[in-house]
N, C-alpha and C positions, 0 to 999 in steps of 0.2 A: 263439375260435380265433386271430382276428387280433389281450408283452409277451413265455456269450453271446459272440454275435460282437461284441465291443465294440472300438471303436477307442480304445485306451488312451492316456495322455498321452505313453508312451515311443514308441509307435508314431508319433504326429505329430511328436514331435521329431526322430525318427529320419528321417522324411520331410523336415522342414525342412531338416536338415543337408544332405541329398542334393540339395535344389533349390538350396541357396547353392553346393554346390561344381561345379554345371553351368556350362557357358559360355553358358547362356541368360540374358539381360539382363531382370534383374527390377526394376521400378519400385519406390520407396517404398509405393506402394498396395499392391502385391504383398507386399511383407513386412509391411505392417500386417495385411492380411488374413489372412496365414499365422499371425502372433502372436495375432490375434485367435480363431481357430482353436482354436489350442493352448490359449488361455486358459478359452475355452468348454469345451472337452473336460475340462480340470483341474478346472472347476467340476462339470460332470456326474459325473465319475468319484468326486469327494469326496462330492458331494450323494448319489449312489447308495449309497455304502458306509455313510454317516450314516444316511440313512433306512431302509434294511435292517435296520442294527444297533439303532436306537433307535425307529424309528416316525416319523411325521409330525410329531406334537405335542411330541416332546420333541428335535426338530432344529430349530436356528434358523438363520436367516441369518448372523446374527454367527458362529456357529461353523463353518459352511462358508467364511466369509470368514477365519476366523482360520487355518484349515488351508490355505486356497488361496493367501491374500495379497492384497494390494490392499485394496479397500474394498467396502463394500455396493453403492455407485454402480456398481461395475464389475459386480456380479452383476446388478442390475437393468437394465443396460444389456443383457444377453443373455437375461435372463428378467424379464418384467414384475412377476411375483408368486411368493410361496413355491409356492403350488398349481401353477403352470405348471412351475417348476423340477421340482417332485416329478413331475408327469407326464411332462415330457421326459426325465427321466433313467429312470423306470420303462420308457417305451416305446422308447427309443433301441435296447435290444438286439433288441427284435421286428422294428423298422423295417429295423435293417441286416441282420438275416438274411432277413427276408422278400424284400428286393430280389433276393436270390439263388434262394430257394425259388421265386418266382414266374416263374422262367424257364421251370419245367417246364410251365406253362400256355401252350402253343403250339397254337392252334387249326388252323395251317397242316399239322400233322402228320396231320389227319384223327380217326382215332378217339380220343376223348376221355379212354377209359377209363384207359389207361396214364399219361396226362398227370395224372388226377386222383388216381389211386393214388400216383404217384411224389410229386405236391406233398401229399398227405394224410401220406404217411410221414415226409417232411421235417419237415412243420409239427409232427406229434406227437413226433418225436424231440427239438425243441426246446422245445415248451410243456410236455412232462412232465418235463424234466428237474428235479432238486431246485432249483435255484436259481429257475427261470422258475415253478414252483407255489408257492414262496415270495413272489415277486414278485406273482403274480396274487393271493394271498390278502391281501397288503398293499393293493394296487388296490382291491380290493372293501371291504375294511374302511375305507378313507377315501373312498369313492366320495361320501359324503353332506356332505363339509366343501367348503363354499364354491365350489360348482360344478365340483368336480375330477370328479365322476363324469362329467360332461356333455363335458368337457375329453378325458377318456379314449376316450369313445365317439365324439368327432369324429375322434379319431385312428384309431380302429379301422374307423371307417365309410371314410375314406380309403383304407386299405389293403383294405378289402372290395370297393370299387370295381373293382379291379383284377380280382378274382376274379369279380366280375359281368360285367366286360367279356368275359372269356373265355367265360364260361356264354351270354351273349347272342349271341356269334359261333356258339357250336354250336347255340344254337336257330335262328338264321337260316338256317344251313346244312341243318337239319332232322336233325341227330344228337341232339338233344334237343327235347322237345316246348316249343311256345312258350308262355312264363309270365313272371312278373316275375322279371328276373335278380338283383335284388338280394334278393328273398325265396329264391329257389333257394340264393344263396350263404350265406344265415343258416341254410338248411337244412342245406347241406352241413357248414357250421361246427359246428353242433350234433350233426350225426351223429359227426363225427370226435372231439369231444371226450367223448362221452357214455360211451363203454367204459372208457377208462383215466384221463383227466383229472378227471373228477368225483369218483371214489374216493379220488384222490390230494389234491384239494383238501379234502374231508371228512376226511382221515385214515383213510379206510377201509382203504386200503393205503399203505405207507410206501415200498417200494422202487421206484425208477425203472424203467420198461419197457427192455428191450433192442430193438435194431433188429429182429429176427425178431418180436418181439409188436407192435410200432408197425406193421410192414409188415403183419400179419394184420389189424390192428384197422382199418388204413386201406383194406385190400381190402374188408373187411366193409361199412363205412361208405360206400364208394363203391358197392357192388353196391346198397346200398339206396336210396342217392341216385339211382342210373340206372334202378333199378325205377319209383320215384317220377316220374322225369321222362322215361322213356322217350316217343319220338313215337308219334303214332299208328299203328295197323297197317298201313293201306293205303299203298301205295309211293309213296315220298318220295324224289325224286332230290335229295341234297346239290349245293352248288355245285361240289365236285371231282368229282362223278359218282358217288359211293359210294352204295350202297344203304343207305338208314337203315331201311329195315323189316328187314333182315338184322341191322343192329345191334340194333334194338327186341325181335327176338324173343327173344333171349337173356335179357331180364330179365323178359318177360311169361309165361314159362313156370310 
């Protein structure tokens, strides 16, 4: 669950020009950082396109360099290895998208059901898109290469930790039963992916779902998750004073 809203080179160049036109004083260091960001994004965009079109083995750093300009040393100053460049450009879209999607997980709003449904539907809309299904297949295919799989897993784990934090807060308040929040986040992810993403990955279905279908799938996945993690039936008062037993009773019938 935890691979577009991509920042294109054009976006960064436009932002750069706006910065130069302001009255704000920019130091040489500021300008250098901005140019460095633009170069890094150009490398990511080019590598992303080549990896998707040709796969990992047939894409070389020399080819990326030829299309981006500069030298191999420039690329290696941003990305220590071809494997790390591959992981970064494959994961960039997910990381950018998730930064917005994670805002749905606000434990201060009380009932986690709506938050999890909105979060789940947003995640499914993204990961079930044709482009992201293709990216996921490529990531899986190259996972055994030179530690690439571990690099992917480390990034996914970092994203999962933010979901875990939300679930831990819900557990502490009595809205979910106490358990390992990291494991709970894994369970939530598996439930969200099972209904639509797995058939897409295995070519059992070809058409991407519409928002109505992803919302329904998220609703079912969250309902199953909440039944599994419903708090104990005895009355438990949350920190906000909410009656967690009433919340639990919806999922224990």
